[in-house]
Each structure stands twice: as C-alpha cells, then as structure tokens.
N, C-alpha and C positions, 0 to 999 in steps of 0.2 A: 392552419389552426392547431390541428392537433399536436403538431411538432412542438409548437409553443407551449401548450398545455402540459406536454410531459415534461419538458425541461423545467417550467416553473412549478410543477408539483414535486419534482426531484429536490428543487432547491428549497421550497417551503418545508419538506420534510428535514433536509439535512440541518437548516438552521437552529432550530431548538435542541435538535441533538447536540451539534458543536457547541452552542452556548451553556447546558448544562455540562458537557463533559469538561469545557474548561474551566468551569468553576469547580468540578467535583474531583476530578481525577488526580490533580497534584496530591491530595490527601492520602494518608496513609491506609485507609480503609478500603481504597479502590486500587490494590495493587494485586493482592492474593484473592482469586475467586473462591477456590475452596481447598482444602488438604485431604488427600486421600490416604489411609493408614496402609502401609505396605509391609510392614514387620514389628513384631511385639519384641520389647526388649526386656531385661530381667526385673526391671523395677516395675513392670506392669504399663508401662507407657507404650505407645505405638511410634514408630518412626513413619513419617508421613512424607508424599510427594506433593507438591505444591502445583496447582493449577491457577494459571494467571490471567488476568483480564488482558493482558499483552496478547496471550494467544486468543481470546475471544474475539478482540478487534482486529487482530490479524487475519482469522478465519474469515469474520463479517466482511473485511476489507476485499479478500480475494474473491469471494462470493459476488459482491457489488460489484467489481472490476468484471468479472466473467459475465454476469448479469446483464451490464451494459453493453459490454461488447456483442452479446447474443443478441439484444435487442436491435442493435445497428447493425450486424451482418446479417441478422433475419429480414430486416426492413430491405436489406439490398438483395435479399433472395439467397443466400448462401444455406444450404442443407446443413441441418444439425451433427449430422454425422460428420461432415468436414468440420465444422466448427469444434466438434468435441476432440477430433484428431489434433488440431491446431492447438487447443488447450493443453491437452496431455502433453504434446512436444515441446510446448514453450514451458512449461511447468518443470516437466522432467529433467530440461537443460538447464533453467535458470536458477532453481531453487537450490541444487547441488553448488552451481558454480558460486553463488552468493556467498556462501560459507567459505568456500576455498579462498576466494579474492579476498574476503575479509579478513581470514586469518593470516594470509600472506602479508596484507597491508598493517593491519593492527597488532600483529603478533600474538593474538590470543586464541586458545583452543576453544572456547566457547562463544561463538559470535558470528554473525552474518549480516549482511550489508543488501538493502535494497537497491542502493545505487549501483552496486557491482552486477546486480541482476537485471537491474533495467538497462544497463549499458550494453550487456550482451544481448538482450533481447531486441533492443533498439538496431544494434549494428548487424545481427544476424537474421532478424525478422523477416525483411522483405526476401532474403534469398531461401529462407526456409519455406516461406509462403510459396515462392517459385516452384518449389520443390514438389510441396503437398499438392498443389493445383496441377503439374504435369503428373503426378501418380494419381489423381482423382478423374483427370480426363482419360486416361489409359485403361484403368479398372473398373470405374463407375460412371464413365461418360458425364461427370460433373465439372462445373467450372465458376470461377468467382473472379473479380476485379482484385488485384492485390493491392493497390492503392486504399480502395474501400475497406478492405480487411484490416490493412496495417493502420488506417487512421482510426477505427475502430478500436482495434487493441490498444492505441495510444491513448484514446479518450477512456476506455477501461482504467487503462494503468495509472492515468491520472487521478481518477477517482479512486482508485483502490490504495493508492499511496497516501491520498490525502485522509481518508478514513483510517488507514494503517497507522499515522501520526497520533492517533487516539490512544493507541496502544502504548506508543512512546512516552507519552504523558503520563500515562498509568504507571508503566515500569520505571519511569524517570531517567530513560535514555535519550540520546540526540538532544540534549539540552543546551540552551543557550549559555552566554556569559552573564556573570552578574551584572546588573543594570550600572552599578557604579564602576565598572570596569570598562565598559563600552565606551568607543571613542566619542569624543563631544557632539559631534553632529548626529551620529545615531542616538545617542542619549537623548539629546533634544526632542528629537522626532518619534522614537520609537519606546520611550521609558513608561508610556502608558499602558504597552501590551507585555505584561510580566506573570510569572508564576512564582508562589513561595510553596516549596515541596516539604512534605512532613513524613518523617518514616525513615529508620535507620536502614531497611532493607532497598530502599530506592537506590538506583545506581548513583545518581546525582550525590547521595548523602556518602556511600561508602568509596565511591571514586575520587571524587574531588571535596567532601566535606561541605557542600553548599546549602544543606538542609537548614530551612528557616530563612534564607537570605532571597530577595528580590532577584528572579532570574528572568532574562529575556525570553518570552515565549514564542521561540522559533518553530515550535512544533505547530503551536495553533495557528501562525501565520501561514505554514507550510500547507496546513490542512485546507485551509479558506482558498489560498492561492489555487491548490491543486484542483479543489473541487469547481472553481469558476472555471480553469482551463478545461477540466472534463465536461462540463455543461456548455461552454460556447463551442468546443470542438463537435461534441454530440449535434448541436443544432446545424453547424457548419455541414456536418456529415449528412444530416436529412435534408439539407438543400442541396446536396450533390457537390459541395465544394470539398473535395477529399483532401487535395493537395494543401488546401489551406488550414483545413482542420489537422493535419498531421503535423503542418510546420506550426501552429498556434501551440499545440499541446507540448511540442518539442521545446520550443524556445522559453514557455512559461515554466516547465518544470525543471529544465536543464539550466537555463540561466539563474533562476532561483536557487536551486542548488549550489551553483557555482558561488552565488553572493552569499548565501545563507552561512556557509562554512567559514566565513570570517567572522560571524556573530555567534558561533558556537563553541562552547567550552570544553566537549568531550573529545577525547582523545581520537584524531584522524590521520595520524602517522606523523612522522618527524620533520616534514617538509614544511615551508611557509604555504604552499599552495599544495593541497593534497592529491593524491592519486585520483579519488573520487571527482575531485574539481576538474581535473585534467579530462578524464573520462565524460562529464557532462559537456564540456565546450566541445569536444570532437564531434557529439552526437549533434550539434545546432547546425553547421554547414552540411553534414552528412545529409540532414533531413531535407536541406535545400536542392540536394541532388536527386533524390527519391523519385519525383514526378517527371523527370526526364527520362529517368531508367524504365519506370514503369507507368507509362502514361493511362489515363482512364478516361471514361465517357462522361463522368460527372452528371448523372440523371439523378432528379430529386426523387426522394424515398418517403413513405408513409409509415410513421412509427407504429401505426396500429398492426401493421403486417410484422414487425419485430415483437411486438407484445403478445401476439397470438401464438409466435414461436415459443416465447418464454412460458407460457400457460400451458405446459405438457407434463403429463406424469412422469416422463423419462426424463425431461428436463430437470423437474423438480428433484428427482432423484439423484440425479447426477450432482446438482449443486449441494444437496445434503451431504452425498459421500466427499464431495471437494471440501466442506466445510469441517467434516471431522477430520480429515487427512490434515489439513492445514492447521488446527487445533491443537491435535496431538503432536505435530512436528513443531509448532513455536509456543505451544501453551504450558509443556511440562517444563518449571523452571530447573535450570541446571545451576543456578549460583545461589538460590536459597533453599532452606530446609526448614523442618516443623518437626515437632513433638506432639502427639495428642493423647488424652486421656478420656476414658468415659466413664459416667456412673448413672445411677438410677434415682430418679425423683422419686423417693419413697412416699412423698406426700399425695402421689398421683396413681398409687396402687391400689 
C-alpha cells in the first residue's frame, strides 16, 4: 500500500507542475532567471551574465533523478556511501561525454546532449556497478544487487530527463516541427499538442525563425512519457521486478527518443537517421540481455525504508551541493548576453 501511495503522491505533485510549465515556459518571460553584473562599461552600464531557467530545471531534474534512485536503492538496502560513489562516478563520466559527443555530432562548440550522456550511462552502467560492487566488497564489506541498482538508476534517469525537458521548453531547444509541416497522419492525431514561442533569444527563434508559429510540443510529450516510465519503473522495482523495470524504462525512453526525432525541427546531424537515434535503438536489445548477465533475487521492497534513507542531513547536503554544481554548469548562458543599468528611486529616499 505504501508503495502505491508514494508513486501516486509523486504523480499528483508533477501533474500541476507540468500543466503550468507547458502553458508558461514558451513565453519570453521564462527564459532568463536573472542577470548578474560582471563588468562596468565606459557608458556607466554593466555587462551581465545571464542565469537561465534552463539551468534551474536541469539542476532540479538531476536532484529529482538522484532522489528517486536513492529512495529505490535505499529501499533495496544500499548504503548511502556506495550510492554517492555511484552517482559521482556516473556524473563525472557522462556529463563531460555529453558535451564531447554532441559537439562531434552537431559541429557546435557550445552544446551538449542528454541522449549522448544516457547512452554512455546505459551501456557502461552495469559494468561500472560491477566494478564498484567488487571494490565495496573488498574495502567496506558492503554488497548490493546490480540489477536493482541499474533499474533504480534508469527510473531516476527517466524522471530526470522528463523534468529536464521543462528546461528545453524554457530555452526553446529540442523543439518540434511546425504543425503545418508535419506528416498528414501525425498532424491529424498530434496537432492538439503544440506550443507557440515568443522571444528572440529563444533558440527556436534565432536558429530556425519559428517564433510565433504553432510548433509540435515534443518536449511536453517527452516529459509526460518519461515521467510515466519512471513511476511505472519505480513501482515495479518496489515489487521486486527489477528486470521488467529496467526494460520498461529503456523501452519507453529510447523508443520514444528514436520516434520523436522524426517530429523535431532542431538540427540533429546531417543524416536522415541521426547518431542519437542509432544510439537509442542499440540500448533496447542491450537491456534485454542484462537480466541474463546479472541475475537478481527480485525481493519486494518497502518504500518507507528508502524515504528514511533520503531524510538525512548528509543526504540533503549532498543534494544541495549537486544542485549547485549542475545549476552553475548548465545555467550560465553561453549564447545570450545582457547590459544592465541601475538607478536610485529618489521618491523613496
């Protein structure tokens, strides 16, 4: 019963958040969070650095992903020290690689791709977990089930990428095709799901000149599908069905990544089927093999055990530090700038 209540509570929390974000974030107002003055100019103004809602949502997404994975692995009995090592290793490997692979595919100096990071994490994840488990056994006498940990990480990844798509809506990236340019069948069934962007600093405006047009809301569909995958996977994990949870999260996220790129208008490389799509297809059969390579006992879990692991000052401090790192990495805008001026309200002196 507690497991169902937990999943239902998360779903009830996300629903109004998603609805508000889908309505508000395409507007110009919701791209720049604030501008920080960094250099005074001869005319008395300041050159500013823009901090974005894109970074805010990405930081929240990573913390949500880590929190869900922590709850699920904590319910499975994993020690937090082991979990923190796993998170640091995965982020240290996947975040830099996401930029390198994206620059190779898109030929742009200031870009990165969650698809590239997730592909690397999915392919290398079980083997990294095996190495960490071996080291933990020898040094700390601790152990954990690889499939339970991998399923928890995939559920966390699905939730994190779903929430992270809100940042894409705010920045105006990863956008869909104009509704009137979609294939007839897609236009017939999907024309109700659309955004209309405003603001010349949104990527959709300066990259493709699509400001003010009805655009297929591919980011919104992705956010909902990935959140459903994460919560369904979490419920399967809590029931002890690690292999099914792992495969379900992979199937929904990677199959939709492959299909959704046919409905996207942003640049994904010069090929009709992008490198990212090939990556996503490769992970699905790979996920089918994992239960045979890493068998598990599949015992049922109690989510309350995992929630107790989350409610710890050290864990909360870890999440706050992680939030700050991700926000600074992704929230400092590289493609927009600002000029600021300050004055005194004389009538308030």
